[in-house]
TIGUBA-336530 format. One record per residue (C-alpha): residue in one letter; x, y, z. Coordinates in Angstrom, 1 decimal. Layout:
{residu->a | xx->X | yy->Y | zz->Z}
...
END
This chain:
{residu->m | xx->-34.0 | yy->20.2 | zz->13.8}
{residu->g | xx->-32.3 | yy->23.4 | zz->15.2}
{residu->e | xx->-34.5 | yy->26.3 | zz->16.7}
{residu->n | xx->-35.2 | yy->28.1 | zz->13.1}
{residu->g | xx->-36.2 | yy->24.8 | zz->11.6}
{residu->h | xx->-33.4 | yy->24.2 | zz->9.7}
{residu->p | xx->-31.1 | yy->21.0 | zz->9.9}
{residu->r | xx->-28.5 | yy->21.2 | zz->12.7}
{residu->v | xx->-25.8 | yy->19.9 | zz->10.4}
{residu->s | xx->-24.9 | yy->21.3 | zz->6.6}
{residu->l | xx->-23.1 | yy->18.9 | zz->4.5}
{residu->g | xx->-21.0 | yy->20.3 | zz->1.4}
{residu->l | xx->-20.3 | yy->17.7 | zz->-1.1}
{residu->p | xx->-18.4 | yy->19.4 | zz->-4.3}
{residu->v | xx->-17.9 | yy->16.9 | zz->-6.9}
{residu->y | xx->-16.6 | yy->16.7 | zz->-10.5}
{residu->n | xx->-16.5 | yy->13.5 | zz->-12.5}
{residu->g | xx->-16.6 | yy->11.5 | zz->-9.0}
{residu->g | xx->-18.7 | yy->8.6 | zz->-10.8}
{residu->r | xx->-16.3 | yy->5.9 | zz->-9.4}
{residu->y | xx->-17.0 | yy->7.0 | zz->-5.6}
{residu->v | xx->-19.6 | yy->9.5 | zz->-4.7}
{residu->r | xx->-22.3 | yy->6.9 | zz->-4.6}
{residu->g | xx->-20.4 | yy->5.0 | zz->-1.5}
{residu->a | xx->-19.1 | yy->8.7 | zz->-0.3}
{residu->i | xx->-23.2 | yy->9.9 | zz->0.0}
{residu->q | xx->-24.1 | yy->6.4 | zz->1.2}
{residu->a | xx->-21.8 | yy->6.7 | zz->4.2}
{residu->l | xx->-23.2 | yy->9.8 | zz->5.2}
{residu->l | xx->-26.9 | yy->8.8 | zz->4.7}
{residu->s | xx->-26.2 | yy->5.8 | zz->7.2}
{residu->q | xx->-24.8 | yy->8.0 | zz->9.5}
{residu->s | xx->-26.6 | yy->7.7 | zz->13.4}
{residu->f | xx->-26.9 | yy->11.4 | zz->13.5}
{residu->s | xx->-29.7 | yy->12.3 | zz->11.0}
{residu->d | xx->-30.4 | yy->16.2 | zz->11.5}
{residu->f | xx->-28.6 | yy->17.1 | zz->8.6}
{residu->e | xx->-28.8 | yy->18.3 | zz->4.9}
{residu->l | xx->-26.4 | yy->17.3 | zz->2.3}
{residu->i | xx->-25.6 | yy->19.9 | zz->-0.7}
{residu->i | xx->-24.2 | yy->18.3 | zz->-3.5}
{residu->c | xx->-22.5 | yy->20.9 | zz->-5.8}
{residu->d | xx->-21.7 | yy->19.2 | zz->-9.5}
{residu->n | xx->-18.8 | yy->21.4 | zz->-11.2}
{residu->a | xx->-20.5 | yy->20.4 | zz->-14.7}
{residu->s | xx->-19.3 | yy->16.5 | zz->-14.4}
{residu->a | xx->-19.0 | yy->14.7 | zz->-18.3}
{residu->d | xx->-19.4 | yy->11.3 | zz->-16.6}
{residu->e | xx->-22.0 | yy->9.6 | zz->-14.5}
{residu->s | xx->-21.9 | yy->12.0 | zz->-11.4}
{residu->e | xx->-25.2 | yy->13.7 | zz->-12.4}
{residu->t | xx->-27.2 | yy->10.3 | zz->-12.8}
{residu->i | xx->-25.8 | yy->9.1 | zz->-9.3}
{residu->c | xx->-26.4 | yy->11.9 | zz->-7.2}
{residu->r | xx->-29.8 | yy->12.9 | zz->-8.6}
{residu->e | xx->-30.8 | yy->9.2 | zz->-7.9}
{residu->m | xx->-29.6 | yy->9.6 | zz->-4.5}
{residu->a | xx->-31.5 | yy->12.9 | zz->-3.8}
{residu->a | xx->-34.7 | yy->11.6 | zz->-5.3}
{residu->r | xx->-34.4 | yy->9.0 | zz->-2.3}
{residu->d | xx->-33.6 | yy->10.9 | zz->0.6}
{residu->g | xx->-35.2 | yy->14.3 | zz->1.1}
{residu->r | xx->-32.0 | yy->15.4 | zz->3.1}
{residu->v | xx->-29.9 | yy->15.6 | zz->0.0}
{residu->r | xx->-30.0 | yy->18.7 | zz->-2.4}
{residu->y | xx->-28.4 | yy->18.5 | zz->-5.8}
{residu->v | xx->-27.1 | yy->21.6 | zz->-7.7}
{residu->r | xx->-25.3 | yy->21.3 | zz->-11.0}
{residu->n | xx->-23.0 | yy->24.4 | zz->-12.4}
{residu->e | xx->-23.6 | yy->25.0 | zz->-16.1}
{residu->t | xx->-19.7 | yy->24.9 | zz->-16.4}
{residu->n | xx->-16.6 | yy->24.0 | zz->-14.3}
{residu->i | xx->-16.3 | yy->27.0 | zz->-11.7}
{residu->g | xx->-13.6 | yy->25.6 | zz->-10.8}
{residu->a | xx->-12.4 | yy->23.6 | zz->-7.1}
{residu->a | xx->-12.3 | yy->26.2 | zz->-4.6}
{residu->p | xx->-15.6 | yy->28.5 | zz->-5.8}
{residu->n | xx->-17.4 | yy->24.9 | zz->-5.8}
{residu->f | xx->-16.1 | yy->24.1 | zz->-2.2}
{residu->n | xx->-17.8 | yy->27.5 | zz->-1.5}
{residu->k | xx->-20.7 | yy->27.4 | zz->-3.0}
{residu->t | xx->-21.6 | yy->24.4 | zz->-0.9}
{residu->f | xx->-21.1 | yy->26.5 | zz->2.2}
{residu->e | xx->-23.4 | yy->29.3 | zz->0.8}
{residu->l | xx->-25.9 | yy->27.0 | zz->0.3}
{residu->a | xx->-25.8 | yy->25.4 | zz->3.9}
{residu->r | xx->-28.5 | yy->26.3 | zz->6.8}
{residu->g | xx->-27.3 | yy->24.4 | zz->9.6}
{residu->e | xx->-25.5 | yy->25.4 | zz->12.6}
{residu->y | xx->-22.3 | yy->23.5 | zz->12.1}
{residu->f | xx->-21.0 | yy->22.7 | zz->8.5}
{residu->k | xx->-18.4 | yy->20.2 | zz->7.2}
{residu->w | xx->-16.8 | yy->20.2 | zz->3.8}
{residu->v | xx->-17.2 | yy->16.3 | zz->2.5}
{residu->a | xx->-14.6 | yy->14.9 | zz->-0.4}
{residu->h | xx->-16.6 | yy->12.6 | zz->-3.0}
{residu->d | xx->-14.1 | yy->10.0 | zz->-2.9}
{residu->d | xx->-13.4 | yy->9.8 | zz->1.3}
{residu->l | xx->-15.6 | yy->7.6 | zz->3.4}
{residu->h | xx->-17.0 | yy->8.1 | zz->7.0}
{residu->g | xx->-17.6 | yy->5.7 | zz->10.1}
{residu->v | xx->-21.2 | yy->5.5 | zz->11.4}
{residu->d | xx->-21.0 | yy->7.5 | zz->14.4}
{residu->y | xx->-18.3 | yy->10.5 | zz->12.7}
{residu->l | xx->-21.1 | yy->13.4 | zz->12.7}
{residu->k | xx->-22.6 | yy->12.3 | zz->16.3}
{residu->r | xx->-19.1 | yy->12.2 | zz->18.0}
{residu->a | xx->-18.4 | yy->15.1 | zz->16.2}
{residu->v | xx->-21.7 | yy->17.4 | zz->17.3}
{residu->e | xx->-21.6 | yy->16.1 | zz->20.9}
{residu->v | xx->-18.2 | yy->17.9 | zz->21.3}
{residu->l | xx->-19.1 | yy->21.1 | zz->19.4}
{residu->d | xx->-22.3 | yy->20.9 | zz->21.6}
{residu->a | xx->-20.2 | yy->20.6 | zz->25.0}
{residu->e | xx->-17.2 | yy->22.6 | zz->24.2}
{residu->p | xx->-17.7 | yy->26.4 | zz->23.0}
{residu->r | xx->-14.0 | yy->27.1 | zz->22.6}
{residu->v | xx->-13.6 | yy->24.4 | zz->20.5}
{residu->s | xx->-14.0 | yy->25.3 | zz->16.6}
{residu->l | xx->-13.2 | yy->22.2 | zz->14.6}
{residu->v | xx->-13.7 | yy->18.9 | zz->15.2}
{residu->h | xx->-12.3 | yy->15.7 | zz->13.3}
{residu->s | xx->-11.3 | yy->12.2 | zz->14.1}
{residu->r | xx->-8.3 | yy->10.1 | zz->13.3}
{residu->v | xx->-7.6 | yy->9.5 | zz->9.7}
{residu->g | xx->-7.6 | yy->6.3 | zz->8.3}
{residu->i | xx->-6.3 | yy->5.7 | zz->4.8}
{residu->i | xx->-8.1 | yy->3.6 | zz->2.2}
{residu->d | xx->-7.3 | yy->2.2 | zz->-1.3}
{residu->a | xx->-9.0 | yy->3.0 | zz->-4.6}
{residu->q | xx->-10.7 | yy->-0.4 | zz->-3.7}
{residu->g | xx->-11.9 | yy->0.6 | zz->-0.3}
{residu->e | xx->-9.2 | yy->-1.5 | zz->1.6}
{residu->a | xx->-7.3 | yy->-0.1 | zz->4.8}
{residu->v | xx->-3.5 | yy->0.9 | zz->3.6}
{residu->t | xx->-1.6 | yy->-0.3 | zz->6.5}
{residu->s | xx->1.8 | yy->1.4 | zz->5.5}
{residu->v | xx->2.1 | yy->5.4 | zz->5.9}
{residu->v | xx->4.4 | yy->6.1 | zz->3.1}
{residu->g | xx->3.0 | yy->6.3 | zz->-0.4}
{residu->t | xx->4.3 | yy->5.0 | zz->-3.6}
{residu->h | xx->6.6 | yy->7.8 | zz->-4.2}
{residu->g | xx->7.8 | yy->8.0 | zz->-0.7}
{residu->e | xx->5.7 | yy->10.8 | zz->0.7}
{residu->q | xx->3.9 | yy->10.3 | zz->4.1}
{residu->l | xx->0.2 | yy->9.6 | zz->3.9}
{residu->r | xx->-0.9 | yy->11.4 | zz->7.0}
{residu->d | xx->0.2 | yy->14.0 | zz->9.4}
{residu->p | xx->1.8 | yy->13.0 | zz->12.7}
{residu->p | xx->0.2 | yy->13.4 | zz->15.8}
{residu->r | xx->0.1 | yy->17.4 | zz->16.5}
{residu->r | xx->-0.8 | yy->19.5 | zz->19.7}
{residu->m | xx->-3.7 | yy->21.5 | zz->17.4}
{residu->g | xx->-6.1 | yy->21.1 | zz->20.8}
{residu->d | xx->-3.7 | yy->23.0 | zz->22.8}
{residu->r | xx->-4.9 | yy->26.2 | zz->24.8}
{residu->n | xx->-1.9 | yy->28.3 | zz->23.8}
{residu->l | xx->-2.3 | yy->29.9 | zz->20.7}
{residu->s | xx->1.0 | yy->30.0 | zz->19.5}
{residu->v | xx->1.7 | yy->26.6 | zz->19.9}
{residu->r | xx->-1.6 | yy->25.5 | zz->18.1}
{residu->l | xx->-0.2 | yy->28.0 | zz->14.9}
{residu->n | xx->3.0 | yy->26.4 | zz->15.0}
{residu->e | xx->1.9 | yy->22.5 | zz->14.8}
{residu->l | xx->-0.4 | yy->23.8 | zz->11.6}
{residu->l | xx->2.1 | yy->26.1 | zz->9.7}
{residu->l | xx->5.0 | yy->23.7 | zz->10.5}
{residu->n | xx->4.1 | yy->20.5 | zz->11.2}
{residu->t | xx->1.1 | yy->20.1 | zz->8.9}
{residu->r | xx->0.9 | yy->19.0 | zz->5.6}
{residu->w | xx->-2.4 | yy->17.5 | zz->4.6}
{residu->c | xx->-4.8 | yy->19.7 | zz->6.2}
{residu->f | xx->-6.9 | yy->16.8 | zz->6.5}
{residu->e | xx->-9.0 | yy->19.2 | zz->9.3}
{residu->i | xx->-10.3 | yy->21.0 | zz->6.5}
{residu->f | xx->-13.3 | yy->18.1 | zz->6.5}
{residu->g | xx->-13.7 | yy->18.2 | zz->10.1}
{residu->l | xx->-17.2 | yy->19.8 | zz->11.7}
{residu->m | xx->-17.0 | yy->23.3 | zz->11.8}
{residu->r | xx->-19.4 | yy->26.4 | zz->13.7}
{residu->r | xx->-21.1 | yy->28.1 | zz->10.6}
{residu->e | xx->-21.0 | yy->31.2 | zz->12.2}
{residu->q | xx->-16.9 | yy->31.3 | zz->12.4}
{residu->l | xx->-16.7 | yy->29.6 | zz->9.3}
{residu->a | xx->-18.5 | yy->33.0 | zz->7.8}
{residu->r | xx->-15.9 | yy->35.4 | zz->9.1}
{residu->t | xx->-13.1 | yy->34.0 | zz->7.2}
{residu->p | xx->-12.3 | yy->34.2 | zz->3.5}
{residu->l | xx->-13.2 | yy->30.7 | zz->2.6}
{residu->h | xx->-11.4 | yy->28.7 | zz->0.0}
{residu->g | xx->-9.3 | yy->31.0 | zz->-1.8}
{residu->t | xx->-8.0 | yy->30.4 | zz->-5.7}
{residu->f | xx->-4.8 | yy->29.5 | zz->-5.1}
{residu->y | xx->-3.4 | yy->26.0 | zz->-4.4}
{residu->g | xx->-2.6 | yy->25.8 | zz->-0.5}
{residu->s | xx->-5.5 | yy->28.0 | zz->0.9}
{residu->d | xx->-7.1 | yy->25.3 | zz->2.6}
{residu->k | xx->-4.2 | yy->25.9 | zz->5.5}
{residu->v | xx->-5.2 | yy->29.7 | zz->5.2}
{residu->l | xx->-8.7 | yy->28.9 | zz->6.3}
{residu->l | xx->-7.9 | yy->26.3 | zz->9.0}
{residu->t | xx->-5.6 | yy->29.7 | zz->10.2}
{residu->y | xx->-8.5 | yy->31.5 | zz->10.7}
{residu->l | xx->-10.2 | yy->28.7 | zz->12.7}
{residu->c | xx->-7.2 | yy->27.8 | zz->14.6}
{residu->l | xx->-7.0 | yy->31.4 | zz->16.0}
{residu->a | xx->-10.7 | yy->31.6 | zz->16.7}
{residu->g | xx->-10.8 | yy->28.2 | zz->18.9}
{residu->r | xx->-9.1 | yy->25.0 | zz->19.6}
{residu->f | xx->-9.4 | yy->22.0 | zz->17.4}
{residu->h | xx->-10.7 | yy->18.7 | zz->18.8}
{residu->e | xx->-9.3 | yy->15.2 | zz->17.3}
{residu->i | xx->-12.0 | yy->12.2 | zz->18.2}
{residu->p | xx->-9.5 | yy->9.7 | zz->19.2}
{residu->e | xx->-11.1 | yy->7.0 | zz->17.0}
{residu->e | xx->-10.7 | yy->6.2 | zz->12.6}
{residu->l | xx->-14.0 | yy->7.3 | zz->12.1}
{residu->f | xx->-12.6 | yy->9.4 | zz->8.6}
{residu->f | xx->-10.9 | yy->7.5 | zz->5.5}
{residu->r | xx->-9.1 | yy->9.4 | zz->3.4}
{residu->r | xx->-9.4 | yy->7.6 | zz->0.1}
{residu->y | xx->-5.4 | yy->7.3 | zz->-2.1}
{residu->h | xx->-5.5 | yy->6.9 | zz->-5.5}
{residu->a | xx->-3.8 | yy->7.9 | zz->-8.4}
{residu->n | xx->-6.8 | yy->10.6 | zz->-9.6}
{residu->s | xx->-6.8 | yy->12.4 | zz->-6.4}
{residu->s | xx->-6.0 | yy->16.0 | zz->-6.3}
{residu->t | xx->-3.0 | yy->15.6 | zz->-4.5}
{residu->g | xx->-1.7 | yy->13.8 | zz->-7.3}
{residu->i | xx->-1.6 | yy->16.6 | zz->-9.4}
{residu->s | xx->2.3 | yy->17.3 | zz->-10.0}
{residu->t | xx->3.1 | yy->20.9 | zz->-11.2}
{residu->a | xx->2.5 | yy->24.5 | zz->-9.7}
{residu->r | xx->0.2 | yy->25.7 | zz->-12.7}
{residu->a | xx->-1.8 | yy->22.6 | zz->-12.9}
{residu->r | xx->-2.9 | yy->23.0 | zz->-9.4}
{residu->e | xx->-3.6 | yy->26.4 | zz->-10.3}
{residu->a | xx->-5.6 | yy->26.0 | zz->-12.8}
{residu->w | xx->-7.3 | yy->23.1 | zz->-11.1}
{residu->i | xx->-8.4 | yy->25.2 | zz->-8.4}
{residu->g | xx->-9.5 | yy->28.0 | zz->-10.4}
{residu->g | xx->-11.1 | yy->26.6 | zz->-12.9}
{residu->g | xx->-8.7 | yy->27.1 | zz->-15.7}
{residu->k | xx->-7.8 | yy->30.5 | zz->-14.8}
{residu->k | xx->-4.2 | yy->31.9 | zz->-14.7}
{residu->g | xx->-2.8 | yy->32.1 | zz->-11.5}
{residu->v | xx->0.3 | yy->32.7 | zz->-9.8}
{residu->a | xx->2.9 | yy->29.6 | zz->-10.2}
{residu->i | xx->4.0 | yy->30.2 | zz->-6.7}
{residu->p | xx->1.2 | yy->30.0 | zz->-4.4}
{residu->q | xx->3.1 | yy->29.7 | zz->-1.6}
{residu->i | xx->3.4 | yy->33.9 | zz->-1.5}
{residu->k | xx->-0.4 | yy->34.3 | zz->-1.3}
{residu->c | xx->-0.4 | yy->32.0 | zz->1.6}
{residu->f | xx->1.9 | yy->33.7 | zz->3.7}
{residu->k | xx->-0.1 | yy->37.0 | zz->3.0}
{residu->g | xx->-3.1 | yy->34.9 | zz->4.3}
{residu->y | xx->-1.5 | yy->33.6 | zz->7.3}
{residu->a | xx->-0.4 | yy->37.4 | zz->8.1}
{residu->g | xx->-3.8 | yy->38.7 | zz->7.6}
{residu->a | xx->-5.2 | yy->35.8 | zz->9.5}
{residu->i | xx->-3.2 | yy->37.1 | zz->12.8}
{residu->g | xx->-4.1 | yy->40.4 | zz->11.6}
{residu->a | xx->-7.6 | yy->40.3 | zz->11.5}
{residu->s | xx->-8.2 | yy->38.0 | zz->14.5}
{residu->s | xx->-9.4 | yy->39.1 | zz->18.0}
{residu->i | xx->-7.0 | yy->37.8 | zz->20.2}
{residu->s | xx->-4.8 | yy->39.5 | zz->22.4}
{residu->l | xx->-1.8 | yy->41.8 | zz->21.1}
{residu->g | xx->0.6 | yy->39.8 | zz->23.1}
{residu->d | xx->-0.9 | yy->36.7 | zz->21.4}
{residu->k | xx->-0.5 | yy->38.2 | zz->18.2}
{residu->v | xx->3.1 | yy->38.9 | zz->18.9}
{residu->a | xx->3.7 | yy->35.4 | zz->19.5}
{residu->c | xx->1.6 | yy->34.1 | zz->16.6}
{residu->y | xx->3.9 | yy->36.7 | zz->14.1}
{residu->g | xx->6.6 | yy->34.9 | zz->15.6}
{residu->v | xx->5.4 | yy->31.6 | zz->14.4}
{residu->l | xx->5.2 | yy->32.8 | zz->10.7}
{residu->g | xx->8.7 | yy->34.4 | zz->11.1}
{residu->r | xx->10.0 | yy->30.8 | zz->11.6}
{residu->y | xx->7.6 | yy->29.5 | zz->9.1}
{residu->a | xx->9.3 | yy->31.8 | zz->6.7}
{residu->l | xx->12.4 | yy->30.7 | zz->7.4}
{residu->q | xx->11.7 | yy->27.2 | zz->6.0}
{residu->l | xx->13.9 | yy->28.0 | zz->3.2}
{residu->r | xx->13.7 | yy->24.5 | zz->1.7}
{residu->k | xx->9.8 | yy->24.5 | zz->1.1}
{residu->w | xx->10.1 | yy->27.7 | zz->-0.3}
{residu->r | xx->12.8 | yy->26.4 | zz->-3.1}
{residu->a | xx->10.0 | yy->23.6 | zz->-3.8}
{residu->m | xx->7.2 | yy->26.1 | zz->-4.3}
{residu->f | xx->9.6 | yy->27.9 | zz->-7.0}
{residu->a | xx->10.2 | yy->24.3 | zz->-8.5}
{residu->g | xx->6.4 | yy->23.4 | zz->-8.5}
{residu->d | xx->7.1 | yy->20.5 | zz->-6.0}
{residu->a | xx->4.0 | yy->19.8 | zz->-4.0}
{residu->a | xx->5.5 | yy->16.6 | zz->-2.3}
{residu->v | xx->8.2 | yy->18.5 | zz->-0.6}
{residu->a | xx->6.2 | yy->21.6 | zz->-0.2}
{residu->g | xx->3.5 | yy->20.4 | zz->1.7}
{residu->v | xx->0.5 | yy->21.4 | zz->0.4}
{residu->g | xx->-2.8 | yy->20.6 | zz->1.7}
{residu->k | xx->-5.7 | yy->18.7 | zz->-0.1}
{residu->c | xx->-8.3 | yy->20.8 | zz->-1.0}
END
């Protein structure tokens, strides 16, 4: 336990109709070699067996808290709700369909404890299929890359980190890394527009370096019903905002979010100028802007929220 009697780590697991995979995701967390954590499950009014499974797991292990929304409030507000209920020094979001190696939390906590200038820790990413088997190819059924290439997110140069995030990151798997709750509380959290996960990561990127554990301890599940399979901009907006009508071109809000993150940061004037330069290069990626107007997520490179 931490100094205030709270668990050192809070894990936020938002779920909606995740009955097929959620038991495995929870069990992988409860089997972690690092045990000083709480698991907060926010059920977004699931209509399948998710509630039964989650309540059963909560009854078995006192570290698990189960909260159910009366109505579906949207993906982003549900993600944020898990954070608002957290009490730990460190925080991590967990997708209901992904898995973690037994030492993920142990290794990540060790880094944050030892490296105060690191704002986020994640491991290398392994890809698994619907049955949990390893996917050896890095190319999906539609020719899309299933994970980002190696990037310099741990570079000490702020503008280098931001360049890697904005120009070379598609999947934003780092959103499922372990973060410092105090730093995360100073961000807007998840916005109700698709791609807001990268905006949130921009705030954290400007607050400190990202550290990658050089082993595959996080396993992203690639399957037909994943949120990344939503094909149109309007459908993505409805999913993330709980059916509320949003802009069909969320990249505009993303751009404003990136600029706002740079403006709000406490970095030096020289670093701000360099970061705005990166944002200018990002704005010149006309192919991605055209893709956003067409609602093509695969080309535009929006993240998994």
